[in-house]
GUDREN-449420 format. One record per residue (C-alpha): residue number from 0; residue in one letter; x, y, z. Coordinates in nm, 4 decimals. Each point is the difference from the previous one (the first is absolute). Layout:
<sites>
{NUM "a" {X Y Z}}
...
</sites>
This chain:
<sites>
{0 "m" {0.0000 0.0000 0.0000}}
{1 "l" {0.1222 0.3524 -0.0786}}
{2 "s" {0.1145 0.1839 0.3112}}
{3 "r" {-0.2219 0.2982 -0.0839}}
{4 "t" {-0.3087 -0.2222 -0.0197}}
{5 "a" {0.0875 -0.1641 0.3312}}
{6 "d" {0.0551 0.3469 0.1492}}
{7 "h" {-0.3475 0.1207 -0.1002}}
{8 "l" {-0.1673 -0.3143 0.1371}}
{9 "f" {0.1955 0.0156 0.3260}}
{10 "w" {-0.0832 0.3667 0.0594}}
{11 "m" {-0.3616 -0.0349 -0.1093}}
{12 "a" {-0.0418 -0.2516 0.2826}}
{13 "r" {0.2005 0.2048 0.2504}}
{14 "y" {-0.1979 0.3191 -0.0630}}
{15 "t" {-0.3334 -0.1822 0.0263}}
{16 "e" {0.1069 -0.1570 0.3284}}
{17 "r" {0.1396 0.3333 0.1237}}
{18 "a" {-0.3313 0.1739 -0.0646}}
{19 "e" {-0.1788 -0.2696 0.2002}}
{20 "n" {0.2407 0.0207 0.2895}}
{21 "t" {-0.0116 0.3792 0.0074}}
{22 "a" {-0.3765 -0.0336 0.0266}}
{23 "r" {0.0460 -0.2476 0.2843}}
{24 "m" {0.2324 0.2312 0.1941}}
{25 "l" {-0.2294 0.2988 -0.0478}}
{26 "d" {-0.3076 -0.1980 0.0982}}
{27 "v" {0.1495 -0.1207 0.3274}}
{28 "n" {0.0983 0.3583 0.0831}}
{29 "v" {-0.3494 0.1249 -0.0787}}
{30 "q" {-0.1520 -0.2765 0.2142}}
{31 "t" {0.2305 0.0558 0.2987}}
{32 "a" {-0.0569 0.3767 -0.0254}}
{33 "l" {-0.3608 -0.0698 0.0995}}
{34 "l" {0.1184 -0.1344 0.3374}}
{35 "p" {0.0361 0.2313 0.3006}}
{36 "q" {0.3501 0.1479 -0.0173}}
{37 "s" {0.1882 0.3226 0.0539}}
{38 "t" {0.0888 0.2397 -0.2794}}
{39 "a" {0.3657 -0.0913 0.0534}}
{40 "d" {-0.0745 -0.3707 -0.0447}}
{41 "s" {-0.1959 0.0670 -0.3191}}
{42 "d" {0.2781 0.2195 -0.1383}}
{43 "r" {0.2585 -0.2653 0.0880}}
{44 "a" {-0.1977 -0.2694 -0.1835}}
{45 "w" {-0.0217 0.1988 -0.3249}}
{46 "r" {0.3611 0.1118 0.0280}}
{47 "s" {0.1158 -0.3599 0.0554}}
{48 "m" {-0.1920 -0.1172 -0.3057}}
{49 "l" {0.1610 0.2652 -0.2202}}
{50 "g" {0.3389 -0.0756 0.1523}}
{51 "i" {-0.0086 -0.3739 -0.0583}}
{52 "s" {-0.1158 0.0676 -0.3579}}
{53 "e" {0.3044 0.2292 -0.0347}}
{54 "l" {-0.2278 0.2897 -0.0915}}
{55 "l" {0.0164 0.2204 0.3103}}
{56 "s" {0.2644 0.2360 -0.1370}}
{57 "r" {-0.1838 0.0299 -0.3332}}
{58 "y" {-0.3255 0.0779 0.1825}}
{59 "e" {0.1593 0.2574 0.2301}}
{60 "a" {0.1767 0.1687 -0.2901}}
{61 "r" {-0.3381 0.0654 -0.1605}}
{62 "f" {-0.2344 0.0479 0.2952}}
{63 "g" {0.2159 0.0885 0.2994}}
{64 "n" {0.0470 -0.1745 0.3339}}
{65 "v" {-0.3644 0.0032 0.1079}}
{66 "l" {-0.1775 -0.3200 -0.1000}}
{67 "v" {-0.3689 0.0149 -0.0878}}
{68 "a" {-0.1675 -0.3393 -0.0465}}
{69 "r" {-0.2038 0.1107 -0.3026}}
{70 "q" {0.3098 0.1454 -0.1633}}
{71 "v" {0.1961 -0.3208 0.0600}}
{72 "l" {-0.2812 -0.2018 -0.1590}}
{73 "d" {0.0003 0.2228 -0.3078}}
{74 "f" {0.3784 -0.0230 -0.0228}}
{75 "m" {0.0009 -0.3799 0.0261}}
{76 "v" {-0.3029 -0.0657 -0.2210}}
{77 "r" {-0.0349 0.2460 -0.2864}}
{78 "d" {0.3075 0.2186 -0.0123}}
{79 "p" {0.1538 -0.0335 -0.3494}}
{80 "e" {0.3293 0.1426 0.1314}}
{81 "n" {0.0394 -0.2775 0.2586}}
{82 "p" {0.1351 -0.3046 -0.1902}}
{83 "s" {-0.1216 -0.2303 0.2782}}
{84 "s" {-0.3576 0.1286 0.0065}}
{85 "i" {-0.2731 -0.2461 -0.0931}}
{86 "y" {-0.0733 0.2138 -0.3069}}
{87 "c" {0.3598 -0.0203 -0.1254}}
{88 "c" {0.0364 -0.3705 0.0849}}
{89 "l" {-0.3104 -0.1029 -0.1939}}
{90 "q" {0.0976 0.2263 -0.2878}}
{91 "a" {0.3475 -0.1563 -0.0103}}
{92 "a" {-0.1467 -0.3522 0.0208}}
{93 "r" {-0.2265 0.0763 -0.2957}}
{94 "e" {0.2829 0.1512 -0.2066}}
{95 "n" {0.2257 -0.2994 0.0650}}
{96 "a" {-0.2840 -0.2331 -0.1000}}
{97 "r" {-0.0631 0.2000 -0.3174}}
{98 "a" {0.3677 -0.0276 -0.0964}}
{99 "v" {-0.0231 -0.3826 0.0012}}
{100 "r" {-0.3600 -0.0308 -0.1125}}
{101 "g" {0.0862 -0.2896 -0.2319}}
{102 "t" {0.1536 -0.2028 0.2845}}
{103 "l" {-0.3094 0.0236 0.2203}}
{104 "t" {-0.3341 -0.1691 -0.0469}}
{105 "t" {-0.2890 0.2249 -0.0999}}
{106 "e" {-0.1530 -0.0430 0.3469}}
{107 "v" {0.3146 0.1153 0.1814}}
{108 "w" {0.0395 0.3061 -0.2225}}
{109 "e" {-0.3665 0.0975 0.0263}}
{110 "t" {0.0109 -0.0326 0.3787}}
{111 "q" {0.2972 0.2369 0.0237}}
{112 "n" {-0.1507 0.2456 -0.2474}}
{113 "d" {-0.3456 -0.0026 0.1609}}
{114 "t" {0.1558 0.0566 0.3440}}
{115 "w" {0.1755 0.3124 -0.1245}}
{116 "l" {-0.3154 0.1358 -0.1664}}
{117 "e" {-0.2194 -0.0798 0.3007}}
{118 "l" {0.2516 0.1625 0.2368}}
{119 "q" {-0.0544 0.3336 -0.1704}}
{120 "r" {-0.3762 -0.0406 0.0366}}
{121 "q" {0.0420 -0.0960 0.3662}}
{122 "l" {0.2037 0.3104 0.0765}}
{123 "k" {-0.2454 0.2268 -0.1816}}
{124 "s" {-0.2878 -0.1503 0.1999}}
{125 "k" {0.1521 0.1304 0.3281}}
{126 "v" {-0.0282 -0.3420 0.1641}}
{127 "l" {0.3414 0.0595 0.1596}}
{128 "d" {-0.1476 0.2977 0.1863}}
{129 "t" {-0.3269 -0.1611 0.1043}}
{130 "d" {0.1050 -0.3613 0.0657}}
{131 "p" {0.3778 -0.0556 -0.0246}}
{132 "s" {-0.0251 -0.3606 0.1210}}
{133 "a" {-0.2336 -0.0839 -0.2897}}
{134 "f" {0.2535 0.1441 -0.2430}}
{135 "f" {0.2835 -0.2015 0.1556}}
{136 "e" {-0.2103 -0.3160 -0.0239}}
{137 "w" {-0.0484 0.0720 -0.3703}}
{138 "v" {0.3776 0.0326 -0.0510}}
{139 "k" {0.0575 -0.3306 0.1786}}
{140 "f" {-0.2746 -0.1690 -0.2012}}
{141 "r" {0.1514 0.1135 -0.3309}}
{142 "s" {0.3399 -0.1345 0.1064}}
{143 "h" {-0.1591 -0.3312 0.1002}}
{144 "l" {-0.1778 -0.0112 -0.3351}}
{145 "s" {0.3249 0.0611 -0.1862}}
{146 "r" {0.1721 -0.2864 0.1812}}
{147 "g" {-0.2942 -0.2332 -0.0489}}
{148 "v" {-0.0228 0.0679 -0.3721}}
{149 "t" {0.3757 -0.0480 -0.0325}}
{150 "l" {-0.0135 -0.3361 0.1785}}
{151 "g" {-0.3069 -0.1092 -0.1931}}
{152 "t" {0.0983 0.0983 -0.3542}}
{153 "m" {0.3789 0.0326 -0.0342}}
{154 "l" {0.2196 -0.2828 -0.1222}}
{155 "s" {0.2452 -0.1139 0.2694}}
{156 "d" {0.3083 0.1198 -0.1850}}
{157 "e" {0.2693 0.2615 0.0592}}
{158 "a" {-0.2448 0.2885 -0.0384}}
{159 "f" {-0.2165 -0.1457 0.2773}}
{160 "y" {0.3012 -0.0597 0.2266}}
{161 "f" {0.1238 0.3584 -0.0326}}
{162 "i" {-0.3469 0.1273 0.0900}}
{163 "r" {-0.0066 -0.2241 0.3090}}
{164 "l" {0.3537 0.1012 0.0899}}
{165 "g" {-0.0934 0.3685 -0.0073}}
{166 "t" {-0.3169 -0.0578 0.2000}}
{167 "h" {0.1645 -0.1867 0.2865}}
{168 "l" {0.3119 0.2141 0.0227}}
{169 "e" {-0.2191 0.3090 0.0306}}
{170 "r" {-0.2311 -0.1724 0.2481}}
{171 "a" {0.2900 -0.1021 0.2226}}
{172 "d" {0.1260 0.3572 0.0020}}
{173 "n" {-0.3398 0.1434 0.0839}}
{174 "t" {-0.0925 -0.2523 0.2694}}
{175 "a" {0.3285 0.0803 0.1728}}
{176 "r" {-0.0748 0.3726 -0.0245}}
{177 "i" {-0.3519 -0.0390 0.1406}}
{178 "l" {0.1400 -0.2001 0.2916}}
{179 "d" {0.2727 0.2541 0.0632}}
{180 "v" {-0.2514 0.2867 0.0058}}
{181 "k" {-0.2207 -0.1697 0.2552}}
{182 "f" {0.2800 -0.1397 0.2157}}
{183 "h" {0.2073 0.3172 -0.0194}}
{184 "g" {0.1664 0.0564 0.3323}}
{185 "a" {-0.0550 -0.3636 0.1029}}
{186 "e" {0.3613 -0.1100 -0.0499}}
{187 "d" {0.0412 -0.0507 0.3726}}
{188 "l" {-0.2979 -0.2339 0.0179}}
{189 "h" {0.1113 -0.3594 0.0686}}
{190 "l" {-0.2046 -0.3075 -0.0603}}
{191 "d" {-0.1035 -0.1942 0.3078}}
{192 "y" {-0.3083 -0.2059 -0.0632}}
{193 "a" {-0.0265 -0.1060 0.3640}}
{194 "n" {-0.0134 0.3615 0.1168}}
{195 "s" {-0.1498 0.1783 -0.3011}}
{196 "a" {-0.3506 -0.0028 0.1495}}
{197 "r" {0.1240 0.1875 0.3054}}
{198 "m" {0.2555 0.2293 -0.1607}}
{199 "r" {-0.1927 0.2994 0.1285}}
{200 "a" {-0.3217 0.0638 0.1865}}
{201 "l" {-0.2558 0.1446 -0.2377}}
{202 "d" {-0.3262 0.1650 0.0953}}
{203 "q" {-0.2994 -0.0769 -0.2182}}
{204 "t" {0.0457 0.3066 -0.2227}}
{205 "d" {0.3662 -0.0792 -0.0677}}
{206 "a" {-0.0826 -0.3635 -0.0739}}
{207 "q" {-0.2655 0.1020 -0.2508}}
{208 "r" {0.2364 0.2474 -0.1642}}
{209 "d" {0.2678 -0.2670 -0.0312}}
{210 "f" {-0.2462 -0.2471 -0.1509}}
{211 "y" {-0.1229 0.2426 -0.2655}}
{212 "h" {0.3530 0.1122 -0.0813}}
{213 "w" {0.1341 -0.3512 -0.0653}}
{214 "a" {-0.3227 -0.1098 -0.1659}}
{215 "a" {0.0439 0.2912 -0.2436}}
{216 "v" {0.3565 -0.1093 -0.0697}}
{217 "l" {-0.1170 -0.3533 -0.0775}}
{218 "r" {-0.2830 0.1242 -0.2204}}
{219 "s" {0.2486 0.2168 -0.1915}}
{220 "v" {0.1548 -0.3222 -0.1319}}
{221 "s" {-0.3242 -0.2041 -0.0084}}
{222 "a" {0.1205 -0.2091 0.2933}}
{223 "f" {-0.2609 0.0562 0.2728}}
{224 "e" {-0.1951 -0.3192 -0.0675}}
{225 "v" {0.3218 -0.1913 -0.0657}}
{226 "y" {0.1319 0.1087 0.3413}}
{227 "r" {-0.3137 -0.1300 0.1710}}
{228 "k" {0.0307 -0.3317 -0.1815}}
{229 "v" {0.3702 -0.0437 0.0822}}
{230 "y" {0.0076 0.1138 0.3632}}
{231 "r" {-0.3629 -0.0193 0.1233}}
{232 "d" {0.0923 0.2471 0.2725}}
{233 "v" {0.0249 0.3709 0.0783}}
{234 "i" {0.2009 0.2178 -0.2349}}
{235 "t" {0.3503 0.0749 0.1260}}
{236 "p" {0.2753 0.2023 -0.1740}}
{237 "e" {0.2408 -0.2953 0.0151}}
{238 "r" {-0.2353 -0.2367 -0.1789}}
{239 "v" {-0.0864 0.2637 -0.2597}}
{240 "a" {0.3710 0.0285 -0.0768}}
{241 "e" {0.0448 -0.3780 -0.0078}}
{242 "l" {-0.2916 -0.0445 -0.2414}}
{243 "l" {0.1137 0.2733 -0.2381}}
{244 "i" {0.3704 -0.0835 0.0067}}
{245 "l" {0.0462 -0.3753 0.0399}}
{246 "n" {-0.3245 -0.1799 -0.0854}}
{247 "k" {0.0540 -0.1484 -0.3476}}
{248 "a" {-0.3708 -0.0855 -0.0327}}
{249 "m" {-0.0957 0.3697 0.0277}}
{250 "p" {0.0030 0.1401 -0.3588}}
{251 "r" {0.1262 0.3457 0.0941}}
{252 "s" {0.2628 -0.1087 0.2516}}
{253 "l" {0.3662 0.0689 -0.0647}}
{254 "a" {0.0737 -0.3743 0.0011}}
{255 "s" {-0.2680 -0.0751 -0.2586}}
{256 "c" {0.1074 0.2880 -0.2241}}
{257 "m" {0.3664 -0.0962 0.0059}}
{258 "n" {-0.0811 -0.3647 -0.0772}}
{259 "e" {-0.1850 0.1245 -0.3094}}
{260 "v" {0.2866 0.2310 -0.0958}}
{261 "q" {0.2501 -0.2851 0.0287}}
{262 "s" {-0.2230 -0.2409 -0.1952}}
{263 "n" {-0.0609 0.2418 -0.2879}}
{264 "l" {0.3661 0.1009 -0.0149}}
{265 "e" {0.0927 -0.3651 -0.0490}}
{266 "r" {-0.2416 -0.0221 -0.2939}}
{267 "v" {0.1554 0.2954 -0.1849}}
{268 "s" {0.3629 -0.0585 0.1029}}
{269 "n" {0.2772 0.0847 -0.2438}}
{270 "v" {0.3794 -0.0229 -0.0091}}
{271 "q" {0.0538 0.3103 0.2108}}
{272 "s" {-0.2706 -0.0381 0.2638}}
{273 "d" {0.1659 -0.2541 0.2325}}
{274 "e" {0.0851 0.2535 0.2704}}
{275 "t" {-0.3456 0.1575 -0.0152}}
{276 "e" {-0.1602 -0.3429 0.0401}}
{277 "r" {0.2355 -0.0825 0.2886}}
{278 "r" {-0.0935 0.3172 0.1885}}
{279 "a" {-0.3705 -0.0549 -0.0593}}
{280 "g" {0.0319 -0.3607 0.1192}}
{281 "l" {0.1931 0.1044 0.3092}}
{282 "l" {-0.2619 0.2592 0.0949}}
{283 "a" {-0.2820 -0.2498 -0.0613}}
{284 "a" {0.1781 -0.2597 0.2165}}
{285 "e" {0.0520 0.2483 0.2842}}
{286 "l" {-0.3725 0.0685 0.0014}}
{287 "s" {-0.0972 -0.3665 -0.0370}}
{288 "y" {0.2102 -0.1108 0.2959}}
{289 "g" {-0.0025 0.3168 0.2092}}
{290 "r" {-0.1652 0.0415 0.3394}}
{291 "i" {-0.1951 0.3027 0.1112}}
{292 "d" {0.1837 0.0279 0.3312}}
{293 "d" {0.3252 0.0403 -0.1942}}
{294 "v" {-0.1625 0.2748 -0.2082}}
{295 "f" {-0.1016 0.1933 0.3113}}
{296 "h" {0.3377 -0.0639 0.1593}}
{297 "t" {0.1637 0.1672 -0.2999}}
{298 "g" {-0.2530 0.2818 0.0226}}
{299 "l" {-0.2980 0.0097 -0.2313}}
{300 "h" {0.0838 0.3347 -0.1563}}
{301 "a" {0.3607 -0.1050 -0.0619}}
{302 "y" {-0.1166 -0.3351 -0.1427}}
{303 "l" {-0.2476 0.1600 -0.2393}}
{304 "t" {0.2498 0.2668 -0.1042}}
{305 "s" {0.2519 -0.2734 -0.0861}}
{306 "f" {-0.2679 -0.1938 -0.1875}}
{307 "l" {-0.0955 0.3058 -0.2063}}
{308 "e" {0.3654 0.0576 -0.0885}}
{309 "k" {0.0292 -0.3609 -0.1202}}
{310 "v" {-0.3185 0.0275 -0.2046}}
{311 "g" {0.1292 0.3231 -0.1542}}
{312 "d" {0.3258 -0.1742 -0.0851}}
{313 "l" {-0.1917 -0.2879 -0.1604}}
{314 "g" {-0.2007 0.2455 -0.2079}}
{315 "n" {0.3191 0.1650 -0.1254}}
{316 "r" {0.1560 -0.3374 -0.0798}}
{317 "i" {-0.3086 -0.1191 -0.1864}}
{318 "s" {0.0116 0.3185 -0.2078}}
{319 "r" {0.3679 -0.0586 -0.0753}}
{320 "d" {-0.0368 -0.3706 -0.0822}}
{321 "f" {-0.3260 -0.0027 -0.1944}}
{322 "l" {-0.1499 0.3416 -0.0657}}
{323 "v" {0.0859 0.3453 -0.1276}}
{324 "p" {0.2649 0.1133 0.2553}}
{325 "l" {-0.1052 0.2759 0.2381}}
{326 "v" {0.1682 0.3331 -0.0721}}
{327 "g" {0.2041 0.1401 0.2865}}
</sites>
């Protein structure tokens, strides 16, 4: 396959997944903003989200240091000058799909094209202002539809593998970022299952706030019902981390994503990709055989920062080995 064709397929999938995950991060912030909290806590939540998306400096350069929730939503959803906004991601996904129209099935192309056209209608309808959660659900649905049509109509060949590679590399990156946002400042938290239930005495209001906070985190990655099925117990931060980092059966976990990245890399391997495959395999193995107490012992923020660096390195290596090399 031509490297330029592989590049368009890879980035079509990454941008579609990025739009979905941006919607997920925004939705969890909108949901938690409805909980009783101080102005400082609300400001910190929005600032953390922009920071982990590496957009805080860009936002402040345009709007100043004061964060306004509505302004952040506009910046992250429909700002054409923000390359990571949902608008720009879905536009880029559509343009990449258009460039390789002949490689895709009609259904895959029409799904991407219809999503882009419907997005413009959605934004004109003001649904983001009246019911932001409904808009975010629509973004997630269109991403799900794109994946489903790809799985149901594409031949399992190199084109398919590059799409899957892009999807799961982007998903791993975004799941790690969502976790880091919500566990920010928790690097001193250590796992102790025997004592976790009595880590601190909570009054009823605090307990309810904690439940809704972690439930929102789980819902942001469609894992609330999965958590209940796996643990059949109260929601605790440690188990949320374990589910979303190490549980290979959870589709959005880091372990599951890296297993998919490794598997798809093996299917498209070439003479210069040995080191890239080795690093992907090593990271997948660390997640497959890791333990959550070791993660917390390292420090969750430090662990996730290291993971994001490794994923970034893999992305650069994949571009060098298979795709159009990144400039700079």
